[in-house]
C-alpha positions as CSV (number, residue, x, y, z in Angstrom):
1,M,120.5,105.8,-58.5
2,K,117.6,106.8,-56.3
3,T,114.8,104.9,-54.6
4,T,111.2,105.8,-55.2
5,H,108.5,104.3,-53.1
6,T,105.3,103.0,-54.7
7,S,102.2,101.3,-53.2
8,L,103.9,97.9,-54.1
9,G,107.2,98.8,-52.6
10,P,110.5,100.5,-53.6
11,V,111.6,101.0,-57.2
12,E,115.2,101.9,-58.1
13,L,115.6,104.6,-60.7
14,P,116.7,104.6,-63.4
15,V,115.2,101.3,-64.6
16,F,117.6,99.2,-66.7
17,C,116.6,96.7,-69.4
18,S,119.5,94.6,-70.6
19,D,117.7,92.2,-73.0
20,G,114.5,92.4,-75.0
21,S,112.8,92.5,-78.4
22,A,110.6,95.1,-79.9
23,V,108.3,96.1,-82.8
24,A,106.9,99.6,-83.3
25,A,104.5,100.4,-86.2
26,F,103.9,104.0,-87.3
27,F,100.6,105.0,-88.9
28,A,99.1,108.1,-90.4
29,C,95.9,109.1,-88.7
30,D,93.4,111.9,-88.8
31,H,94.8,115.1,-87.2
32,E,91.5,116.3,-85.9
33,K,90.7,113.0,-84.2
34,A,94.2,112.9,-82.7
35,T,93.5,116.5,-81.4
36,Q,90.3,115.2,-79.7
37,K,92.2,112.4,-78.0
38,L,94.7,114.9,-76.5
39,K,92.1,117.3,-75.1
40,G,93.1,118.5,-71.7
41,T,96.7,117.3,-71.8
42,G,98.3,120.6,-72.8
43,L,99.9,118.9,-75.8
44,Y,99.1,119.0,-79.6
45,P,99.5,116.4,-82.3
46,I,102.1,117.3,-84.9
47,E,100.7,117.7,-88.4
48,T,102.9,115.9,-90.9
49,S,100.8,116.7,-94.0
50,R,97.5,118.2,-94.7
51,G,95.1,116.9,-92.0
52,K,97.4,114.0,-90.9
53,A,99.1,113.1,-87.6
54,I,101.2,110.2,-86.5
55,A,100.1,107.3,-84.2
56,T,102.4,104.5,-83.2
57,L,101.7,101.1,-81.8
58,G,104.5,99.3,-80.0
59,L,104.8,95.8,-78.6
60,F,107.8,95.0,-76.5
61,E,109.2,91.9,-74.6
62,Y,111.5,92.7,-71.7
63,R,113.4,89.5,-70.9
64,Q,115.8,91.1,-68.4
65,S,115.1,94.3,-66.4
66,T,115.7,95.7,-63.0
67,L,111.9,95.5,-62.4
68,E,111.1,92.0,-63.6
69,P,110.6,90.3,-67.0
70,Y,107.3,91.5,-68.6
71,N,105.6,92.4,-71.9
72,E,104.0,95.7,-72.7
73,G,102.5,97.5,-75.6
74,F,101.5,101.1,-76.2
75,L,99.4,103.4,-78.4
76,M,101.0,106.8,-78.7
77,I,100.5,110.0,-80.7
78,A,103.4,112.2,-81.9
79,V,103.0,115.6,-80.1
80,S,104.6,118.9,-79.1
81,P,103.8,121.5,-76.5
82,Q,103.5,124.0,-79.4
83,P,100.2,124.1,-81.2
84,K,102.1,124.4,-84.6
85,M,105.4,122.9,-85.7
86,S,106.5,123.3,-89.3
87,L,107.6,120.3,-91.4
88,L,111.2,121.6,-91.4
89,A,111.2,122.0,-87.6
90,Q,109.8,118.4,-87.3
91,R,112.6,117.0,-89.4
92,L,115.3,118.9,-87.6
93,Q,114.1,117.4,-84.3
94,I,115.7,114.1,-85.1
95,F,119.2,115.7,-85.0
96,L,118.6,116.9,-81.4
97,S,119.3,115.0,-78.2
98,A,116.2,113.7,-76.5
99,E,116.7,116.2,-73.7
100,K,116.5,119.1,-76.2
101,R,113.6,117.8,-78.4
102,K,110.2,119.3,-78.3
103,L,108.7,116.6,-80.6
104,G,107.8,113.6,-78.5
105,F,105.0,111.1,-78.0
106,Y,102.0,111.0,-75.7
107,T,100.6,107.6,-74.4
108,L,96.9,107.0,-74.8
109,D,97.0,103.3,-73.6
110,L,99.7,101.0,-72.3
111,P,98.8,97.4,-71.7
112,I,101.3,95.5,-69.5
113,T,101.5,92.0,-68.1
114,E,102.9,92.4,-64.5
115,E,101.8,94.3,-61.4
116,L,105.0,96.1,-60.3
117,P,105.9,97.8,-63.6
118,L,102.2,98.7,-63.9
119,V,102.1,100.4,-60.5
120,A,105.5,102.1,-61.1
121,G,104.4,103.4,-64.4
122,R,101.2,104.9,-63.0
123,E,102.6,106.3,-59.7
124,I,106.0,107.5,-60.8
125,W,105.4,108.6,-64.4
126,G,101.7,109.1,-64.7
127,V,101.4,106.6,-67.6
128,P,97.9,105.0,-68.3
129,K,99.0,101.4,-67.8
130,F,96.5,98.5,-67.4
131,L,96.9,94.8,-66.9
132,A,96.5,92.6,-70.0
133,H,97.6,89.4,-71.5
134,I,100.2,90.1,-74.3
135,S,101.3,87.3,-76.6
136,L,104.4,88.0,-78.7
137,S,106.0,85.8,-81.4
138,F,109.3,86.9,-82.8
139,S,110.7,84.7,-85.6
140,N,113.7,85.2,-88.0
141,D,111.7,87.6,-90.2
142,R,108.0,87.7,-89.1
143,F,106.3,89.0,-86.0
144,R,102.8,88.5,-84.5
145,G,101.5,90.1,-81.4
146,E,98.2,90.1,-79.6
147,V,96.8,92.1,-76.7
148,L,93.9,90.5,-74.8
149,V,91.7,91.6,-71.9
150,K,93.2,89.9,-68.9
151,S,89.9,89.1,-67.2
152,T,88.0,87.7,-70.2
153,G,90.6,86.7,-72.8
154,E,88.8,88.9,-75.4
155,K,91.1,90.2,-78.1
156,I,91.8,94.0,-78.2
157,L,94.2,94.0,-81.1
158,S,96.6,92.0,-83.2
159,L,99.6,93.1,-85.3
160,E,101.4,91.1,-88.0
161,S,104.5,92.4,-89.6
162,S,108.0,91.7,-90.8
163,F,110.7,91.5,-88.1
164,N,114.4,92.4,-88.0
165,K,114.3,93.3,-91.7
166,G,115.2,96.5,-93.4
167,V,117.8,99.2,-93.1
168,P,120.0,99.0,-89.9
169,F,120.3,102.1,-87.7
170,R,121.1,103.1,-84.2
171,F,118.0,103.0,-82.0
172,L,117.2,106.6,-81.2
173,D,116.7,107.7,-77.6
174,S,112.9,108.2,-77.0
175,M,111.1,111.1,-75.4
176,V,107.6,110.7,-74.1
177,Y,105.4,113.3,-72.4
178,S,103.0,112.5,-69.6
179,N,100.6,114.3,-67.2
180,H,101.4,113.8,-63.6
181,K,100.6,115.7,-60.4
182,D,99.5,118.8,-62.3
183,S,102.7,118.9,-64.4
184,I,103.8,117.8,-67.8
185,L,106.7,115.4,-67.5
186,K,109.3,114.6,-70.1
187,I,110.4,110.9,-69.8
188,I,113.6,109.9,-71.6
189,S,114.8,106.4,-72.4
190,N,118.4,106.1,-73.5
191,F,119.0,103.2,-75.9
192,N,122.2,101.3,-76.4
193,C,121.3,99.0,-79.3
194,S,120.6,98.9,-83.0
195,A,117.3,98.4,-84.9
196,R,116.0,98.1,-88.4
197,I,113.4,100.2,-90.3
198,A,111.4,98.9,-93.1
199,R,108.2,99.2,-95.1
200,D,106.0,96.1,-95.2
201,K,102.9,96.2,-97.4
202,R,101.7,92.9,-95.8
203,A,101.8,94.4,-92.2
204,R,98.3,94.8,-90.8
205,L,96.8,95.9,-87.5
206,E,93.4,94.4,-86.6
207,V,91.2,95.9,-83.8
208,A,88.4,93.9,-82.2
209,G,84.9,95.3,-82.0
210,I,84.8,95.0,-78.2
211,D,83.9,97.7,-75.7
212,H,87.3,98.6,-74.3
213,P,89.0,102.0,-74.1
214,M,92.1,101.0,-76.1
215,A,90.0,99.4,-78.8
216,H,87.9,102.6,-78.9
217,N,91.0,104.7,-79.3
218,L,92.4,102.6,-82.1
219,R,89.1,102.5,-84.0
220,D,88.5,106.3,-83.4
221,L,91.9,107.0,-85.0
222,G,91.0,104.9,-88.0
223,L,93.6,102.2,-87.4
224,D,91.5,99.0,-87.7
225,G,92.8,97.2,-90.8
226,A,95.6,99.8,-91.3
227,T,99.0,99.1,-92.7
228,P,101.9,101.2,-91.1
229,F,103.9,103.5,-93.3
230,L,107.0,102.5,-91.3
231,L,108.1,99.6,-89.1
232,Q,110.9,99.6,-86.5
233,S,112.1,96.3,-85.0
234,A,114.9,95.0,-82.9
235,D,115.8,91.5,-81.8
236,K,117.9,92.7,-78.8
237,I,117.3,96.0,-77.1
238,E,119.1,97.6,-74.2
239,F,118.0,100.9,-72.6
240,I,117.8,103.0,-69.4
241,L,114.4,104.4,-68.4
242,N,114.9,107.7,-66.5
243,D,112.9,109.5,-63.9
244,G,110.5,112.0,-65.4
245,V,111.5,115.7,-65.6
246,R,108.9,118.4,-65.1
247,V,108.8,120.8,-68.1
248,M,105.7,122.9,-67.3
249,T,102.8,123.2,-64.9
250,H,99.4,122.0,-66.3
251,P,96.3,120.5,-64.7
252,S,96.5,116.7,-65.0
253,P,93.4,115.0,-66.5
254,P,92.2,111.9,-64.8
255,L,94.5,108.9,-65.4
256,P,92.6,106.2,-67.4
257,Y,92.2,102.7,-66.1
258,G,92.1,103.8,-62.5
259,D,89.3,101.4,-61.5
């Protein structure tokens, strides 16, 4: 354990979440458009098939954590520090520990409901968090989530999908890259829970036509009205969010949502 100081006070690392629920939807998106979104990060979208990359939208409810209870979402792109990664190399990455993987995710937008985890995310890990209202409804087999602009109540996005259905598997540890203090960080979350993966032809992501950076990113990637090719959901998640580890030096682009 270590204490890291932020502008809102001390934060103990690692962060522990002992109870929560989650849905993550994986979409195919245009590789060239994903490349444009990553300009200046020092990272590259993996190409899963001709001209396609992977974007994922997650919506999480943290009921118990060492920060505080809060909801968050994220829009990420699957990336690597290597400009090219073969399909075989991509598939082999799943068998590696998160510490050894090169294939990870890069966060474009991360709406969140509370101030302390927002400030911690921005100041400790360099993640583009912004305050939002996030409404999440988990039932026995269906899920609905909405992200709204906090100040106006305008809808940014909504996702409807199945929940807690499909093939059970162990929740894989996650690895996320970020830009922070002229370095590329690797941020690892170690999960101690199970999840389910499924395909749901009725699942649908809707993006509002408002002038908001997250809505622009979703529309630019062609995700308005999209159906995910894979859903991951869990009714009870437990994980440890670790401090970031510097993997290379790279000039950090401006962190969005800094106003």
